[in-house]
DRENPA-3360 file (N, C-alpha, C; in nm, 2 decimals, always signed):
BEGIN
1 = MKMSARIM = +10.28/-9.02/+5.70/+10.20/-8.91/+5.75/+10.13/-8.84/+5.64 ~ +10.21/-8.82/+5.52/+10.16/-8.75/+5.41/+10.04/-8.83/+5.35 ~ +10.04/-8.96/+5.35/+9.94/-9.04/+5.30/+9.81/-9.03/+5.39 ~ +9.84/-9.03/+5.52/+9.73/-9.02/+5.62/+9.66/-8.88/+5.60 ~ +9.73/-8.78/+5.58/+9.67/-8.65/+5.56/+9.59/-8.64/+5.44 ~ +9.64/-8.70/+5.33/+9.56/-8.70/+5.21/+9.43/-8.78/+5.22 ~ +9.44/-8.89/+5.30/+9.31/-8.97/+5.32/+9.21/-8.89/+5.40 ~ +9.26/-8.82/+5.50/+9.17/-8.74/+5.59/+9.11/-8.63/+5.51;
9 = FAFAVLLL = +9.19/-8.56/+5.42/+9.14/-8.45/+5.34/+9.03/-8.50/+5.24 ~ +9.06/-8.62/+5.18/+8.96/-8.68/+5.09/+8.83/-8.71/+5.16 ~ +8.85/-8.77/+5.28/+8.73/-8.81/+5.36/+8.64/-8.68/+5.40 ~ +8.72/-8.57/+5.43/+8.65/-8.45/+5.47/+8.57/-8.39/+5.35 ~ +8.63/-8.40/+5.23/+8.56/-8.35/+5.11/+8.44/-8.43/+5.08 ~ +8.46/-8.57/+5.09/+8.35/-8.66/+5.07/+8.23/-8.63/+5.17 ~ +8.26/-8.61/+5.29/+8.16/-8.59/+5.40/+8.09/-8.46/+5.37 ~ +8.17/-8.35/+5.33/+8.11/-8.22/+5.30/+8.01/-8.24/+5.18;
17 = GVVVTADA = +8.05/-8.32/+5.08/+7.96/-8.34/+4.97/+7.83/-8.41/+5.01 ~ +7.84/-8.51/+5.10/+7.72/-8.58/+5.15/+7.63/-8.48/+5.22 ~ +7.69/-8.40/+5.30/+7.60/-8.30/+5.38/+7.54/-8.20/+5.29 ~ +7.61/-8.15/+5.19/+7.55/-8.06/+5.09/+7.44/-8.12/+5.01 ~ +7.47/-8.25/+4.97/+7.37/-8.32/+4.89/+7.24/-8.34/+4.97 ~ +7.26/-8.39/+5.09/+7.14/-8.41/+5.18/+7.06/-8.28/+5.20 ~ +7.14/-8.17/+5.23/+7.07/-8.04/+5.25/+6.99/-8.00/+5.12 ~ +7.05/-8.02/+5.01/+6.98/-7.99/+4.88/+6.86/-8.07/+4.86;
25 = QRKTKQVV = +6.87/-8.20/+4.90/+6.75/-8.29/+4.88/+6.64/-8.24/+4.97 ~ +6.67/-8.20/+5.10/+6.57/-8.15/+5.19/+6.50/-8.03/+5.13 ~ +6.58/-7.94/+5.07/+6.52/-7.81/+5.02/+6.44/-7.85/+4.90 ~ +6.48/-7.95/+4.82/+6.40/-7.99/+4.70/+6.27/-8.04/+4.74 ~ +6.27/-8.13/+4.85/+6.15/-8.19/+4.90/+6.05/-8.08/+4.95 ~ +6.11/-7.98/+5.02/+6.03/-7.87/+5.07/+5.96/-7.80/+4.96 ~ +6.03/-7.78/+4.84/+5.97/-7.70/+4.73/+5.86/-7.78/+4.66 ~ +5.89/-7.91/+4.64/+5.79/-7.99/+4.56/+5.68/-8.05/+4.64;
33 = QPKTDTLA = +5.69/-8.05/+4.77/+5.59/-8.12/+4.85/+5.46/-8.04/+4.84 ~ +5.35/-8.11/+4.81/+5.22/-8.04/+4.79/+5.17/-8.00/+4.93 ~ +5.10/-7.89/+4.93/+5.04/-7.84/+5.06/+4.90/-7.91/+5.08 ~ +4.89/-7.97/+5.19/+4.76/-8.04/+5.22/+4.65/-7.95/+5.26 ~ +4.53/-7.98/+5.23/+4.41/-7.90/+5.26/+4.38/-7.92/+5.41 ~ +4.35/-7.81/+5.47/+4.30/-7.82/+5.61/+4.15/-7.83/+5.61 ~ +4.10/-7.87/+5.73/+3.95/-7.88/+5.75/+3.89/-7.74/+5.72 ~ +3.95/-7.63/+5.77/+3.90/-7.50/+5.75/+3.89/-7.46/+5.60;
41 = SLRDEYIK = +3.99/-7.50/+5.52/+3.99/-7.46/+5.38/+3.89/-7.55/+5.31 ~ +3.87/-7.67/+5.35/+3.77/-7.76/+5.29/+3.63/-7.71/+5.32 ~ +3.61/-7.66/+5.44/+3.48/-7.59/+5.48/+3.45/-7.48/+5.38 ~ +3.55/-7.39/+5.37/+3.53/-7.27/+5.28/+3.50/-7.31/+5.14 ~ +3.57/-7.41/+5.09/+3.56/-7.46/+4.95/+3.42/-7.52/+4.93 ~ +3.37/-7.60/+5.03/+3.24/-7.66/+5.01/+3.12/-7.56/+5.03 ~ +3.14/-7.47/+5.12/+3.04/-7.37/+5.14/+3.02/-7.28/+5.02 ~ +3.13/-7.25/+4.96/+3.13/-7.17/+4.83/+3.07/-7.25/+4.72;
49 = ANKEYKGH = +3.11/-7.37/+4.71/+3.06/-7.46/+4.60/+2.91/-7.48/+4.62 ~ +2.87/-7.50/+4.74/+2.73/-7.52/+4.77/+2.64/-7.40/+4.74 ~ +2.69/-7.28/+4.77/+2.62/-7.16/+4.74/+2.60/-7.14/+4.59 ~ +2.71/-7.17/+4.52/+2.71/-7.16/+4.37/+2.61/-7.26/+4.31 ~ +2.61/-7.38/+4.36/+2.52/-7.48/+4.32/+2.37/-7.45/+4.34 ~ +2.35/-7.39/+4.46/+2.21/-7.35/+4.49/+2.17/-7.23/+4.41 ~ +2.26/-7.15/+4.38/+2.23/-7.03/+4.29/+2.19/-7.08/+4.15 ~ +2.26/-7.18/+4.10/+2.22/-7.24/+3.97/+2.08/-7.31/+3.98;
57 = LQKLLALY = +2.05/-7.38/+4.09/+1.92/-7.44/+4.11/+1.81/-7.34/+4.12 ~ +1.84/-7.23/+4.18/+1.74/-7.12/+4.20/+1.70/-7.07/+4.06 ~ +1.80/-7.05/+3.98/+1.77/-7.00/+3.84/+1.69/-7.10/+3.76 ~ +1.73/-7.23/+3.78/+1.65/-7.34/+3.71/+1.51/-7.35/+3.77 ~ +1.49/-7.33/+3.90/+1.36/-7.33/+3.96/+1.27/-7.22/+3.90 ~ +1.32/-7.10/+3.88/+1.25/-6.99/+3.83/+1.20/-7.03/+3.69 ~ +1.29/-7.09/+3.61/+1.26/-7.13/+3.47/+1.15/-7.23/+3.47 ~ +1.16/-7.33/+3.56/+1.06/-7.44/+3.56/+0.92/-7.39/+3.61;
65 = EKNVTRAE = +0.93/-7.30/+3.71/+0.80/-7.24/+3.75/+0.73/-7.16/+3.64 ~ +0.80/-7.10/+3.56/+0.74/-7.03/+3.44/+0.68/-7.13/+3.35 ~ +0.75/-7.25/+3.33/+0.70/-7.35/+3.25/+0.56/-7.41/+3.30 ~ +0.55/-7.41/+3.44/+0.43/-7.46/+3.50/+0.32/-7.36/+3.46 ~ +0.34/-7.23/+3.48/+0.24/-7.13/+3.45/+0.20/-7.14/+3.30 ~ +0.30/-7.16/+3.21/+0.27/-7.17/+3.07/+0.18/-7.29/+3.04 ~ +0.22/-7.40/+3.10/+0.14/-7.53/+3.08/+0.00/-7.52/+3.14 ~ -0.01/-7.46/+3.25/-0.15/-7.44/+3.31/-0.24/-7.35/+3.22;
73 = TEQKKSEG = -0.18/-7.25/+3.16/-0.25/-7.16/+3.07/-0.30/-7.24/+2.95 ~ -0.21/-7.32/+2.89/-0.24/-7.41/+2.78/-0.35/-7.51/+2.81 ~ -0.35/-7.56/+2.94/-0.45/-7.66/+2.98/-0.59/-7.59/+2.98 ~ -0.59/-7.47/+3.03/-0.72/-7.40/+3.04/-0.78/-7.37/+2.90 ~ -0.69/-7.34/+2.81/-0.73/-7.33/+2.67/-0.79/-7.46/+2.61 ~ -0.71/-7.56/+2.65/-0.76/-7.70/+2.60/-0.89/-7.73/+2.65 ~ -0.92/-7.70/+2.78/-1.05/-7.73/+2.84/-1.16/-7.66/+2.77 ~ -1.13/-7.53/+2.73/-1.23/-7.46/+2.66/-1.26/-7.51/+2.52;
81 = LFAQGLIS = -1.15/-7.55/+2.45/-1.17/-7.61/+2.32/-1.24/-7.74/+2.32 ~ -1.21/-7.82/+2.43/-1.27/-7.95/+2.45/-1.42/-7.93/+2.47 ~ -1.45/-7.83/+2.55/-1.60/-7.81/+2.58/-1.67/-7.77/+2.45 ~ -1.60/-7.71/+2.36/-1.66/-7.67/+2.23/-1.66/-7.78/+2.13 ~ -1.60/-7.89/+2.17/-1.59/-8.00/+2.08/-1.48/-7.99/+1.97 ~ -1.38/-7.90/+1.99/-1.28/-7.87/+1.89/-1.16/-7.95/+1.90 ~ -1.14/-8.01/+2.02/-1.02/-8.11/+2.03/-1.07/-8.23/+2.10 ~ -0.99/-8.34/+2.08/-1.03/-8.47/+2.14/-1.00/-8.48/+2.29;
89 = KKELESSA = -1.05/-8.58/+2.35/-1.02/-8.60/+2.49/-0.87/-8.64/+2.51 ~ -0.81/-8.70/+2.41/-0.67/-8.74/+2.42/-0.59/-8.61/+2.42 ~ -0.62/-8.51/+2.34/-0.55/-8.39/+2.34/-0.56/-8.31/+2.47 ~ -0.68/-8.32/+2.53/-0.70/-8.26/+2.66/-0.62/-8.33/+2.77 ~ -0.61/-8.46/+2.76/-0.53/-8.53/+2.86/-0.38/-8.50/+2.84 ~ -0.34/-8.48/+2.72/-0.20/-8.45/+2.69/-0.16/-8.32/+2.75 ~ -0.25/-8.22/+2.75/-0.22/-8.09/+2.82/-0.21/-8.11/+2.97 ~ -0.29/-8.19/+3.03/-0.29/-8.22/+3.17/-0.16/-8.29/+3.21;
97 = LAVAAAKD = -0.11/-8.38/+3.12/+0.02/-8.45/+3.15/+0.13/-8.35/+3.14 ~ +0.12/-8.25/+3.05/+0.23/-8.15/+3.04/+0.24/-8.07/+3.17 ~ +0.12/-8.04/+3.23/+0.12/-7.96/+3.35/+0.19/-8.05/+3.46 ~ +0.15/-8.17/+3.47/+0.21/-8.26/+3.57/+0.36/-8.28/+3.56 ~ +0.40/-8.29/+3.43/+0.55/-8.30/+3.41/+0.62/-8.18/+3.45 ~ +0.57/-8.06/+3.42/+0.63/-7.94/+3.46/+0.64/-7.92/+3.61 ~ +0.53/-7.96/+3.68/+0.53/-7.96/+3.83/+0.63/-8.06/+3.89 ~ +0.65/-8.17/+3.82/+0.75/-8.27/+3.87/+0.89/-8.21/+3.87;
105 = KVTEVRQQ = +0.92/-8.14/+3.76/+1.05/-8.08/+3.75/+1.07/-7.97/+3.86 ~ +0.97/-7.90/+3.89/+0.98/-7.80/+4.00/+1.01/-7.87/+4.14 ~ +0.93/-7.98/+4.16/+0.95/-8.06/+4.28/+1.09/-8.12/+4.29 ~ +1.14/-8.17/+4.18/+1.27/-8.23/+4.17/+1.38/-8.13/+4.21 ~ +1.37/-8.01/+4.15/+1.47/-7.90/+4.18/+1.47/-7.86/+4.33 ~ +1.35/-7.85/+4.38/+1.34/-7.81/+4.52/+1.40/-7.92/+4.61 ~ +1.38/-8.05/+4.58/+1.44/-8.16/+4.65/+1.59/-8.15/+4.64 ~ +1.65/-8.12/+4.53/+1.79/-8.11/+4.51/+1.85/-7.99/+4.59;
113 = MTTADAQI = +1.77/-7.88/+4.61/+1.82/-7.77/+4.69/+1.82/-7.81/+4.84 ~ +1.72/-7.89/+4.88/+1.71/-7.94/+5.02/+1.83/-8.03/+5.04 ~ +1.85/-8.12/+4.95/+1.96/-8.22/+4.96/+2.10/-8.15/+4.97 ~ +2.12/-8.05/+4.89/+2.24/-7.98/+4.89/+2.27/-7.92/+5.03 ~ +2.17/-7.86/+5.09/+2.18/-7.80/+5.22/+2.21/-7.91/+5.32 ~ +2.14/-8.02/+5.31/+2.15/-8.12/+5.41/+2.29/-8.19/+5.41 ~ +2.34/-8.22/+5.29/+2.47/-8.29/+5.28/+2.58/-8.20/+5.33 ~ +2.58/-8.07/+5.29/+2.70/-7.99/+5.33/+2.69/-7.97/+5.48;
121 = ANTLLEAD = +2.57/-7.95/+5.54/+2.56/-7.93/+5.68/+2.59/-8.06/+5.76 ~ +2.54/-8.17/+5.72/+2.57/-8.30/+5.78/+2.72/-8.33/+5.79 ~ +2.79/-8.31/+5.67/+2.93/-8.34/+5.66/+3.01/-8.25/+5.75 ~ +2.98/-8.12/+5.75/+3.05/-8.02/+5.84/+3.04/-8.07/+5.99 ~ +2.92/-8.10/+6.03/+2.89/-8.15/+6.17/+2.97/-8.27/+6.20 ~ +2.97/-8.37/+6.11/+3.04/-8.50/+6.13/+3.19/-8.48/+6.13 ~ +3.24/-8.39/+6.05/+3.39/-8.36/+6.04/+3.43/-8.29/+6.17 ~ +3.35/-8.20/+6.22/+3.39/-8.14/+6.35/+3.38/-8.24/+6.46;
129 = AEAKLARV = +3.29/-8.32/+6.46/+3.27/-8.42/+6.57/+3.38/-8.53/+6.57 ~ +3.43/-8.56/+6.45/+3.52/-8.67/+6.43/+3.65/-8.65/+6.52 ~ +3.70/-8.53/+6.52/+3.82/-8.50/+6.60/+3.80/-8.52/+6.75 ~ +3.68/-8.48/+6.80/+3.65/-8.49/+6.94/+3.62/-8.63/+6.98 ~ +3.55/-8.71/+6.89/+3.51/-8.84/+6.92/+3.64/-8.94/+6.92 ~ +3.74/-8.90/+6.84/+3.86/-8.98/+6.83/+3.93/-9.00/+6.97 ~ +3.91/-8.90/+7.06/+3.98/-8.90/+7.19/+3.89/-8.96/+7.30 ~ +3.77/-9.01/+7.26/+3.68/-9.06/+7.36/+3.66/-9.21/+7.33;
137 = RLQKGALV = +3.68/-9.30/+7.43/+3.66/-9.44/+7.42/+3.54/-9.48/+7.51 ~ +3.44/-9.53/+7.44/+3.32/-9.57/+7.51/+3.31/-9.72/+7.52 ~ +3.25/-9.77/+7.63/+3.22/-9.91/+7.64/+3.10/-9.94/+7.55 ~ +3.08/-10.07/+7.51/+2.97/-10.11/+7.43/+2.84/-10.08/+7.51 ~ +2.75/-10.02/+7.44/+2.62/-9.99/+7.50/+2.61/-9.86/+7.57 ~ +2.73/-9.78/+7.57/+2.73/-9.66/+7.65/+2.66/-9.55/+7.57 ~ +2.60/-9.45/+7.64/+2.53/-9.34/+7.58/+2.59/-9.21/+7.64 ~ +2.62/-9.12/+7.55/+2.68/-8.99/+7.58/+2.59/-8.88/+7.53;
145 = RTTSYVRF = +2.56/-8.78/+7.61/+2.48/-8.67/+7.57/+2.56/-8.54/+7.59 ~ +2.57/-8.46/+7.49/+2.63/-8.32/+7.50/+2.53/-8.22/+7.45 ~ +2.57/-8.09/+7.45/+2.48/-7.99/+7.40/+2.46/-8.00/+7.25 ~ +2.55/-8.06/+7.18/+2.54/-8.06/+7.03/+2.51/-8.20/+6.97 ~ +2.53/-8.31/+7.05/+2.50/-8.44/+6.99/+2.47/-8.54/+7.10 ~ +2.41/-8.65/+7.05/+2.40/-8.77/+7.14/+2.47/-8.89/+7.07 ~ +2.55/-8.96/+7.14/+2.62/-9.07/+7.08/+2.59/-9.20/+7.16 ~ +2.55/-9.30/+7.08/+2.52/-9.43/+7.14/+2.61/-9.53/+7.07;
153 = NGASSWSL = +2.69/-9.60/+7.16/+2.79/-9.70/+7.11/+2.73/-9.84/+7.12 ~ +2.64/-9.87/+7.02/+2.57/-9.99/+7.02/+2.66/-10.11/+7.02 ~ +2.62/-10.22/+7.09/+2.70/-10.34/+7.10/+2.68/-10.43/+6.98 ~ +2.57/-10.42/+6.90/+2.54/-10.51/+6.79/+2.63/-10.48/+6.67 ~ +2.66/-10.58/+6.59/+2.73/-10.56/+6.47/+2.63/-10.49/+6.37 ~ +2.69/-10.40/+6.29/+2.60/-10.32/+6.20/+2.66/-10.31/+6.06 ~ +2.57/-10.33/+5.96/+2.61/-10.31/+5.82/+2.50/-10.25/+5.75 ~ +2.52/-10.19/+5.63/+2.42/-10.13/+5.55/+2.31/-10.24/+5.51;
161 = SDSWKIQR = +2.35/-10.36/+5.50/+2.26/-10.47/+5.46/+2.14/-10.48/+5.56 ~ +2.16/-10.43/+5.69/+2.06/-10.44/+5.79/+1.97/-10.32/+5.79 ~ +1.99/-10.23/+5.70/+1.91/-10.10/+5.70/+1.76/-10.12/+5.67 ~ +1.73/-10.24/+5.61/+1.59/-10.26/+5.58/+1.51/-10.27/+5.71 ~ +1.57/-10.31/+5.82/+1.50/-10.32/+5.95/+1.46/-10.18/+6.00 ~ +1.55/-10.09/+5.98/+1.52/-9.95/+6.02/+1.41/-9.89/+5.93 ~ +1.43/-9.91/+5.80/+1.33/-9.86/+5.70/+1.19/-9.91/+5.73 ~ +1.18/-10.04/+5.76/+1.05/-10.10/+5.79/+0.99/-10.05/+5.91;
169 = FFLDAFKK = +1.07/-10.03/+6.02/+1.02/-9.97/+6.14/+0.96/-9.83/+6.12 ~ +1.04/-9.75/+6.05/+0.99/-9.61/+6.02/+0.87/-9.61/+5.94 ~ +0.86/-9.69/+5.84/+0.74/-9.70/+5.75/+0.62/-9.74/+5.83 ~ +0.64/-9.84/+5.92/+0.53/-9.89/+6.00/+0.48/-9.79/+6.10 ~ +0.58/-9.72/+6.16/+0.55/-9.62/+6.26/+0.49/-9.49/+6.21 ~ +0.54/-9.44/+6.10/+0.50/-9.31/+6.05/+0.43/-9.31/+5.91 ~ +0.41/-9.43/+5.86/+0.34/-9.45/+5.73/+0.41/-9.37/+5.61 ~ +0.54/-9.36/+5.62/+0.61/-9.29/+5.51/+0.76/-9.34/+5.51;
177 = PLPVAVFG = +0.82/-9.33/+5.40/+0.96/-9.39/+5.39/+1.06/-9.31/+5.48 ~ +1.16/-9.38/+5.52/+1.27/-9.32/+5.60/+1.33/-9.21/+5.52 ~ +1.34/-9.09/+5.57/+1.40/-8.98/+5.49/+1.55/-8.98/+5.49 ~ +1.61/-9.07/+5.41/+1.75/-9.08/+5.40/+1.81/-8.97/+5.31 ~ +1.91/-8.90/+5.37/+1.98/-8.80/+5.30/+2.10/-8.85/+5.23 ~ +2.18/-8.94/+5.30/+2.30/-9.00/+5.23/+2.30/-9.15/+5.28 ~ +2.31/-9.24/+5.18/+2.32/-9.38/+5.20/+2.46/-9.43/+5.16 ~ +2.54/-9.46/+5.26/+2.68/-9.50/+5.24/+2.77/-9.39/+5.20;
185 = QGTIHDRW = +2.87/-9.41/+5.12/+2.97/-9.31/+5.09/+2.92/-9.22/+4.98 ~ +2.93/-9.09/+5.01/+2.90/-8.99/+4.91/+3.02/-8.92/+4.86 ~ +3.00/-8.84/+4.75/+3.11/-8.77/+4.69/+3.17/-8.67/+4.79 ~ +3.09/-8.61/+4.87/+3.15/-8.51/+4.96/+3.23/-8.58/+5.07 ~ +3.20/-8.70/+5.10/+3.28/-8.78/+5.20/+3.41/-8.82/+5.14 ~ +3.41/-8.85/+5.01/+3.54/-8.88/+4.94/+3.63/-8.76/+4.94 ~ +3.57/-8.65/+4.91/+3.66/-8.53/+4.91/+3.71/-8.49/+5.04 ~ +3.64/-8.51/+5.15/+3.68/-8.48/+5.28/+3.76/-8.60/+5.35;
193 = RLDHRNSI = +3.77/-8.71/+5.28/+3.84/-8.83/+5.33/+3.78/-8.87/+5.46 ~ +3.64/-8.88/+5.46/+3.57/-8.93/+5.57/+3.51/-9.07/+5.53 ~ +3.53/-9.17/+5.61/+3.48/-9.30/+5.59/+3.34/-9.31/+5.63 ~ +3.25/-9.30/+5.53/+3.10/-9.31/+5.55/+3.04/-9.43/+5.48 ~ +3.13/-9.53/+5.45/+3.08/-9.64/+5.36/+2.98/-9.72/+5.43 ~ +2.98/-9.73/+5.57/+2.89/-9.82/+5.64/+2.79/-9.74/+5.73 ~ +2.75/-9.62/+5.68/+2.67/-9.53/+5.75/+2.55/-9.47/+5.67 ~ +2.45/-9.43/+5.74/+2.33/-9.36/+5.68/+2.30/-9.23/+5.75;
201 = DVSVHPEG = +2.28/-9.13/+5.68/+2.23/-9.00/+5.74/+2.08/-8.99/+5.71 ~ +2.01/-8.97/+5.82/+1.86/-8.96/+5.81/+1.82/-8.81/+5.85 ~ +1.74/-8.75/+5.77/+1.70/-8.61/+5.79/+1.58/-8.60/+5.89 ~ +1.61/-8.63/+6.01/+1.51/-8.61/+6.12/+1.58/-8.53/+6.23 ~ +1.50/-8.45/+6.30/+1.56/-8.38/+6.42/+1.55/-8.47/+6.54 ~ +1.66/-8.48/+6.61/+1.67/-8.57/+6.73/+1.57/-8.54/+6.83 ~ +1.53/-8.41/+6.84/+1.43/-8.37/+6.94/+1.29/-8.38/+6.90 ~ +1.26/-8.42/+6.78/+1.13/-8.43/+6.73/+1.07/-8.57/+6.76;
209 = IEGQALMS = +0.94/-8.59/+6.73/+0.88/-8.72/+6.76/+0.94/-8.83/+6.68 ~ +0.97/-8.80/+6.55/+1.03/-8.91/+6.46/+1.17/-8.94/+6.51 ~ +1.25/-8.83/+6.54/+1.38/-8.86/+6.59/+1.39/-8.93/+6.72 ~ +1.30/-8.90/+6.81/+1.30/-8.97/+6.94/+1.26/-9.12/+6.92 ~ +1.16/-9.14/+6.84/+1.12/-9.28/+6.81/+1.23/-9.36/+6.74 ~ +1.30/-9.30/+6.65/+1.41/-9.36/+6.58/+1.52/-9.40/+6.67 ~ +1.56/-9.30/+6.75/+1.67/-9.33/+6.85/+1.64/-9.44/+6.95 ~ +1.51/-9.44/+6.99/+1.47/-9.55/+7.08/+1.48/-9.68/+7.02;
217 = FLRSNGIP = +1.44/-9.69/+6.89/+1.44/-9.82/+6.81/+1.59/-9.86/+6.80 ~ +1.68/-9.77/+6.76/+1.82/-9.80/+6.74/+1.88/-9.85/+6.87 ~ +1.85/-9.78/+6.98/+1.91/-9.83/+7.11/+1.85/-9.96/+7.15 ~ +1.73/-9.99/+7.13/+1.67/-10.12/+7.17/+1.73/-10.23/+7.09 ~ +1.78/-10.20/+6.97/+1.84/-10.30/+6.88/+1.99/-10.30/+6.88 ~ +2.05/-10.22/+6.97/+2.19/-10.21/+6.98/+2.27/-10.15/+6.86 ~ +2.20/-10.07/+6.78/+2.26/-10.01/+6.66/+2.32/-9.88/+6.69 ~ +2.45/-9.86/+6.66/+2.52/-9.74/+6.70/+2.47/-9.62/+6.62;
225 = FLAFRGAI = +2.47/-9.50/+6.68/+2.43/-9.38/+6.61/+2.49/-9.26/+6.67 ~ +2.48/-9.15/+6.59/+2.52/-9.02/+6.64/+2.40/-8.93/+6.60 ~ +2.34/-8.86/+6.70/+2.23/-8.77/+6.67/+2.28/-8.62/+6.69 ~ +2.28/-8.55/+6.58/+2.32/-8.41/+6.59/+2.21/-8.31/+6.60 ~ +2.21/-8.23/+6.71/+2.11/-8.12/+6.73/+2.14/-7.99/+6.66 ~ +2.27/-7.98/+6.62/+2.32/-7.84/+6.58/+2.29/-7.81/+6.44 ~ +2.35/-7.69/+6.40/+2.33/-7.64/+6.26/+2.46/-7.56/+6.23 ~ +2.48/-7.53/+6.11/+2.59/-7.45/+6.06/+2.54/-7.30/+6.04;
233 = PGTASGPH = +2.58/-7.21/+6.13/+2.53/-7.08/+6.12/+2.56/-7.01/+5.99 ~ +2.46/-6.96/+5.92/+2.49/-6.89/+5.80/+2.50/-6.98/+5.68 ~ +2.49/-7.11/+5.70/+2.50/-7.20/+5.58/+2.38/-7.28/+5.56 ~ +2.34/-7.37/+5.66/+2.23/-7.45/+5.65/+2.20/-7.52/+5.78 ~ +2.07/-7.56/+5.79/+2.04/-7.64/+5.91/+2.09/-7.78/+5.90 ~ +2.15/-7.84/+6.00/+2.21/-7.97/+5.99/+2.17/-8.07/+6.09 ~ +2.06/-8.05/+6.17/+2.02/-8.16/+6.26/+1.99/-8.29/+6.18 ~ +2.04/-8.40/+6.23/+2.02/-8.53/+6.16/+2.07/-8.64/+6.25;
241 = IHIGRPSH = +2.03/-8.76/+6.21/+2.08/-8.88/+6.28/+2.17/-8.96/+6.19 ~ +2.29/-8.98/+6.23/+2.39/-9.06/+6.16/+2.39/-9.20/+6.22 ~ +2.34/-9.30/+6.14/+2.33/-9.44/+6.18/+2.46/-9.51/+6.14 ~ +2.52/-9.57/+6.24/+2.65/-9.64/+6.22/+2.76/-9.59/+6.31 ~ +2.88/-9.65/+6.30/+2.99/-9.60/+6.38/+3.03/-9.46/+6.33 ~ +3.09/-9.37/+6.42/+3.13/-9.24/+6.37/+3.22/-9.25/+6.25 ~ +3.21/-9.16/+6.16/+3.30/-9.15/+6.04/+3.43/-9.11/+6.09 ~ +3.54/-9.16/+6.03/+3.67/-9.12/+6.07/+3.75/-9.09/+5.94;
249 = RY = +3.85/-9.00/+5.96/+3.92/-8.95/+5.84/+4.03/-9.06/+5.80 ~ +4.06/-9.07/+5.67/+4.16/-9.17/+5.63/+4.26/-9.11/+5.54;
% end
């Protein structure tokens, strides 16, 4: 009996030690476990970063616009000197090239500002739609229209290598290149853990002539797409057409 009591006591101590150790491990895991970012916090982070980036571009734009004014002033002086025979034609042409280069920098910065708006707005829209679309199963070839987007579940296989067909259609139809905002996976998609590797975002409004023609072409060729009519209030306009399967989080 004494031996049995000792064994039971030892077993109880051992069991208590296991429980205490397990509880300590759980507390340790709770302390060291990193806090995951929510979609709301990612939104706030990217909206803030986008505004800061645009603020930097606006300062750069003001500087480049001053450079254009300065270059144009120098060009007028050069034209006067050339008329008097005081400088060569090559020097005159050089001043004209300086004006063109300064204007190119202004155009480039403005395009960067537009792209910054488009990318943040497009990603916000797609991230919001991803959760809703995950609960909806569509048959191949089905079309769904809501107040914020149009979804076409094309039956054809799709990959970025087929994008030349869309680009050629748009060029033939509108005599200008397809206005691609994002081709494949972008940095913002990596940060948001959205799989955009096999998708293209096109900066056209679904309700416009170009958007309607593009959607008609995609449907006739069985190419899946999501057309967003909405925008991000207080941030940027985001209407665009997402070509490919809906992006999903990974």
